C-alpha positions, 0 to 999 in steps of 0.5 A, a space after each residue: 324141528 317142526 315142519 310148516 308142511 305139517 300144520 293143520 289146514 284149519 290153522 292156515 285158514 285162520 291165518 288167512 282170516 287176518 291177512 289180505 288176498 295179496 299176502 295170501 298169494 305171496 305165501 302160496 308160492 313159498 310152500 305147498 301147504 299154503 298153495 293148497 290152502 289158497 286154492 281151498 280157502 273159502 272166505 276171501 275178502 277182496 278189496 280192489 282199492 289202490 291195488 296194482 294191475 299185477 295183483 288185480 290180474 292174478 286175483 282174477 285168474 287164480 281166486 275161485 269166485 265161489 270162494 269170495 265172501 266180500 268184494 270191493 270194486 272201484 273205478 276212480 282216478 287210481 283204478 280207472 276201468 277196473 270194474 269193466 275189466 273185472 266184469 270182462 275177466 272174472 266169472 261173476 255168475 259164480 259169486 255164489 257165496 257173496 255177503 258184502 258188496 261195495 260198488 264205487 263210482 259205477 255206471 249203469 251198464 256195469 251196475 246191471 252186469 254185476 247185479 243181475 248175477 247176484 239175484 239169488 245170493 245171500 247179501 248181508 251188505 250192499 253199497 252202491 255209489 252211482 256215477 251217472 247222477 243225471 240219468 234215470 236207471 232203466 227198468 231192468 236195473 231197477 227190477 234187479 235192485 228191487 229184488 235184491 233189496 227184498 233179500 231176507 239176508 240183507 241187513 245194511 244198505 248204502 246208496 249214493 244215487 241221488 234222491 230222484 233215482 231212489 224215487 223210481 225204486 219201489 221199496 219192498 213192503 216187507 224187508 229185513 234191512 236194519 240200516 239204510 243210508 241214502 246220500 245226496 248233494 244236500 246231505 245223508 239220510 240214515 234210517 235205523 230199524 229199532 231191535 223190536 222192529 216197531 220204530 225207525 230212528 232217522 237222522 240227517 246230516 249235511 
C-alpha cells in the first residue's frame, strides 16, 4: 500500500495550486508531509473575501509573507476592519513576491501603509477601490502610486478612485500597462494597448 508520506513534494505543491489556502491549512494538520509542504509552498493566492475571523488569524500567523503571490483584501460589510487588522498583524514589508494585489474599499491611511511596502515589488496586476471619494490623496500616497504605475512588470490596472483623483496622478511617460480601467459615478473607461503598442483601444460604458 502506497503511503501518502512518500508522495513527492512537487506533486503536493501542484495540488496546492488548485485549492484555496483554508483547504491547505486543513490538510496540513492531517499529515507531516502536508504540514511541511504548507510551510514551503511559495505560490499562495490569498483571498480574504467573506473569510472567517478564525481563518484570517490563522493565515496571518502561519503563512509566510514571502510565499504569497496574490492578495485580495476587503473592508466591506462582511469583513469590517479587515484591512486595518491585516496591516497590524501581518509583515507587509516581506511581501516580496507579490504579483497580484486587490484592495477593496480602502481608506487613504491604509492604502499608503500597504503601497509603501511594495515599491520594489513585481506586480502584474493592481486593483484599488478607494473609499474616501471626496478627499484628495496626499502627496506621499500619490508619489508611491506613481512609482508603482511605472513598474515594468505591471500589465493591468483597475482604479475606482473617481476621475478627479486621477487628475492628481502624474502618469508615467513610459509604461508597460496593457489594460487600464478607471471607474467613476458616470461609467467605466477602459483602455487597452494594442499588441504592437502603436494604438489604444478605448471604450466607455455607463
